[in-house]
C-alpha positions as CSV (number, residue, x, y, z in Angstrom):
1,M,0.0,0.0,0.0
2,S,1.4,3.4,-0.9
3,S,2.2,5.8,1.9
4,K,-0.6,8.2,0.7
5,V,-3.2,5.4,0.9
6,E,-1.8,4.2,4.3
7,K,-2.0,7.8,5.7
8,L,-5.6,8.1,4.4
9,A,-6.6,4.7,5.8
10,L,-5.2,5.6,9.3
11,E,-7.1,8.9,9.2
12,L,-10.4,7.2,8.1
13,L,-10.1,4.5,10.6
14,G,-10.4,7.2,13.3
15,L,-13.9,8.0,12.1
16,P,-17.0,6.7,14.0
17,A,-18.2,3.3,13.0
18,S,-21.3,4.7,11.3
19,A,-19.2,7.0,9.1
20,R,-16.8,4.1,8.2
21,A,-19.8,1.9,7.3
22,E,-21.2,4.6,5.0
23,L,-17.8,5.2,3.4
24,A,-17.3,1.4,2.9
25,R,-20.7,1.2,1.3
26,R,-19.9,4.0,-1.1
27,L,-16.5,2.6,-2.0
28,I,-17.9,-0.9,-2.7
29,T,-20.7,0.7,-4.8
30,S,-18.1,2.6,-6.8
31,L,-16.4,-0.7,-7.7
32,D,-19.6,-2.2,-9.0
33,E,-20.5,0.4,-11.6
34,T,-20.0,-1.9,-14.5
35,D,-22.6,-2.4,-17.2
36,D,-24.3,-5.7,-16.3
37,G,-26.6,-5.6,-19.3
38,D,-24.8,-8.6,-21.0
39,V,-24.9,-10.6,-17.8
40,D,-28.6,-9.8,-17.2
41,A,-29.4,-10.9,-20.8
42,L,-27.4,-14.1,-20.3
43,W,-29.2,-14.9,-17.1
44,I,-32.6,-14.4,-18.8
45,E,-31.5,-16.7,-21.6
46,E,-30.4,-19.3,-19.1
47,A,-33.7,-19.1,-17.1
48,E,-35.7,-19.4,-20.3
49,R,-33.7,-22.5,-21.3
50,R,-34.2,-24.1,-17.9
51,L,-37.9,-23.4,-18.0
52,S,-38.2,-24.9,-21.5
53,E,-36.4,-28.0,-20.4
54,L,-38.7,-28.3,-17.4
55,R,-41.8,-27.9,-19.5
56,E,-40.6,-30.4,-22.1
57,G,-39.9,-33.0,-19.4
58,K,-36.2,-33.1,-20.0
59,V,-35.5,-32.4,-16.4
60,Q,-37.3,-33.1,-13.1
61,T,-37.6,-30.8,-10.1
62,V,-36.3,-31.8,-6.7
63,P,-38.3,-30.7,-3.6
64,A,-36.5,-28.0,-1.6
65,E,-36.9,-30.2,1.6
66,Q,-34.9,-33.0,-0.1
67,V,-32.1,-30.7,-1.3
68,L,-31.8,-28.9,2.0
69,G,-31.8,-32.3,3.8
70,E,-29.0,-33.5,1.7
71,I,-27.0,-30.3,2.3
72,R,-27.6,-30.5,6.0
73,G,-26.4,-34.2,6.0
74,K,-23.2,-33.2,4.1
75,L,-22.6,-30.3,6.5
76,E,-23.0,-32.5,9.6
77,Y,-20.8,-35.1,8.1
78,S,-18.0,-32.6,7.4
79,S,-18.1,-31.1,10.9
C-alpha cells in the first residue's frame, strides 16, 4: 500500500463506526459500476432455457426439503 493510501486509511479508521460503514458502502458501490446488461441478458436466456427443459420434461424438479436435507447431511458429516 502506498504511503498516501496508508495515511488516508489511518485517518479514516479514526472515524466513528457509522461513518466508516457509510464510506465502505460508497466505496464498494463505486467498484460495481460496470454495465451488467450482458450478464442480465445471459441470465434471462439461461432461465428461459431451464424453463423450457422443465416444460418439455427433459429435467425433473427436486423438492427443496430434499435438497436442504442432503446439504444438512453433508454439513453434519464434514463437521
